N, C-alpha and C positions, 0 to 999 in steps of 0.2 A: 129854724125855718131856712137857712140859707143851707146850712146843712143838706138837711133833704132834698131841695133842689140841686146840688153837686150831688148828691147819692143818683138821685134820679136819672142826672146828666150824664153821668159815668156808666149807670146800666145801660140806656139809651142807647152809648156808645159802644161800648160791650157786645151789645144783642146785632148792632149795625155791622161793626166786624165781624162777628160771629155767623151772622147771614150772608156776607160779603163771601167769607173764607169756604163755605158752604156753597155757595154758589160757582165762585170758581172752582171748586172740586167737582162738583156735580159739570160742569162743562168741561173741563179735562176730562174726565168719566167718561161722556157723551161721543165728544171727540177721537177718544181710542176707538171704544166702540166704532165709530164711523168707519176707522182706519183699518180695522181688523175686517171688517164687511166687505170694504171696496179690494181689502187684498183677499178675502178670500173668493169673493166674485171674481179677482184677474186671474188667481190661480186656475178656477172651474173654467173660465173661458179659456184660457190656455191651454188646460189640458186636455176640454172637448175638441178646440181647433186641430190640437196635435192629434187625435184621436181620427177625426173627419180625415185629417188629411192621411195619416197612415194607412186608411180604410180603402182613398180613395185610389191612391198609390198601390195598393194590392189590388185592386179590381182593375186600374192600368194595365197591371203587369198579367192577368191571368186574361183579362182580352187580345192583350200582343200575343200571348202564351197562343190560345184558342185558335186568333187569328192567322199565327205563323202553322200550326196544323192543321188548320184548312186548306194552306193555298200549298201545303206540303202535299196532303191528300192529292189536291188536285190537279199537283205537275203528276205525279203519280199514276194517275187514271188516264190523264194528256200522254206520257210516255206507254202506260202501257195499249192504247187506242192507237197509237201510233207503231207501235212493235206489231199490233195485231191487225193494223192494214196493211 
């Protein structure tokens, strides 16, 4: 009778230890997955921000170039008008 009780207690302890180990492993896996997701999201955000910044810079450069061309054309037209007058 005592041996049976001891065996049952040992089995219960083993089951508890195995359960705790499994729970710890699951928690570690979840933490790793969350870290990976966070890293991927951060990288994606950084890439998107970089692309947006590059596009904005290109647009600004194009606008500045167009602006300069317009100013040069206006100056040329004004000079032609002054010369013709």
